[in-house]
C-alpha positions in Angstrom: -27.9 26.0 -11.5 -30.1 26.3 -8.4 -31.2 22.7 -8.7 -27.6 21.5 -8.6 -27.0 23.4 -5.4 -29.9 21.7 -3.6 -28.6 18.2 -4.2 -26.6 16.6 -1.4 -23.1 15.5 -2.2 -22.1 11.9 -2.0 -18.9 11.0 -0.3 -16.2 9.8 -2.7 -14.5 7.7 0.0 -16.3 5.7 2.7 -14.0 6.3 5.6 -16.6 5.1 8.1 -15.8 1.4 7.4 -12.2 2.0 8.7 -13.3 3.3 12.2 -11.4 1.3 14.9 -9.2 -0.2 12.1 -5.4 0.4 11.5 -4.8 2.8 8.7 -1.8 4.3 7.0 -1.9 8.1 6.2 0.4 10.0 3.9 0.6 13.7 4.2 1.6 16.5 1.8 5.3 17.1 2.5 6.1 13.3 2.7 5.4 12.3 6.3 3.8 8.9 6.8 2.1 7.4 9.9 0.0 4.4 10.9 -2.5 4.3 13.6 -6.0 3.3 14.6 -8.7 5.5 13.1 -10.9 6.8 16.0 -12.8 9.5 14.1 -13.1 11.9 11.2 -15.2 14.8 9.9 -16.5 16.1 6.6 -13.2 18.0 6.0 -11.2 14.7 6.5 -9.7 15.8 9.8 -8.7 12.5 11.3 -8.2 11.3 14.9 -5.6 8.5 15.1 -4.6 6.6 18.2 -1.5 4.5 18.9 0.2 6.4 16.0 3.6 5.6 14.8 5.5 7.9 12.4 8.0 6.4 9.9 11.1 8.6 9.7 12.8 9.5 6.5 16.5 9.2 5.5 18.0 12.7 6.1 20.2 12.3 2.9 17.3 11.1 0.7 13.8 12.5 1.7 12.1 10.0 -0.6 13.4 7.0 1.4 11.8 5.7 4.5 14.2 4.3 7.2 13.6 1.5 9.7 13.4 4.1 12.4 10.0 5.0 13.9 8.7 7.4 16.4 5.7 6.7 18.7 3.3 9.7 18.7 0.2 8.3 20.5 -3.1 10.1 20.0 -3.0 12.7 17.2 -5.3 14.9 15.2 -4.5 15.2 11.5 -5.7 18.3 9.6 -7.7 17.3 6.6 -6.0 19.7 4.1 -2.6 18.0 4.8 -3.9 14.4 4.2 -2.9 13.0 0.8 -3.7 9.3 1.1 -5.6 7.2 3.5 -5.3 3.4 3.1 -5.9 0.3 5.3 -2.8 -1.2 6.8 -4.0 -4.7 5.8 -3.5 -3.8 2.1 -5.9 -3.2 -0.6 -9.3 -4.7 -1.5 -10.6 -5.6 -4.9 -13.5 -3.5 -6.3 -15.6 -4.1 -9.3 -14.3 -2.6 -12.6 -16.6 0.3 -13.3 -15.5 0.3 -17.0 -15.8 -3.4 -17.6 -18.8 -5.1 -19.4 -21.4 -6.6 -17.2 -21.0 -10.4 -16.7 -24.2 -11.2 -18.7 -22.9 -9.3 -21.8 -19.4 -10.7 -21.5 -20.8 -14.3 -22.0 -22.4 -13.4 -25.3 
């Protein structure tokens, strides 16, 4: 047990590559914003600049409207962050469960 405590933890998500890039952040409770990621810490507290919040439909809280609100520079508390994604979309990653290409050719 003591040996496991001595090991350093690896980050599950490499947020560093999104510094100075536009990101979309979804929070617990349903709020969504986009902004330029300026910084973060180990607790996933985020600093976003030029932030825009997407407002929800008052009659249906699961629907986003076309209305937005400019927030500017904000600090997002890590415990309230649910999802962080690049605004550009997604990127393809290697399938960790697939067979290596050498074995697939056999």
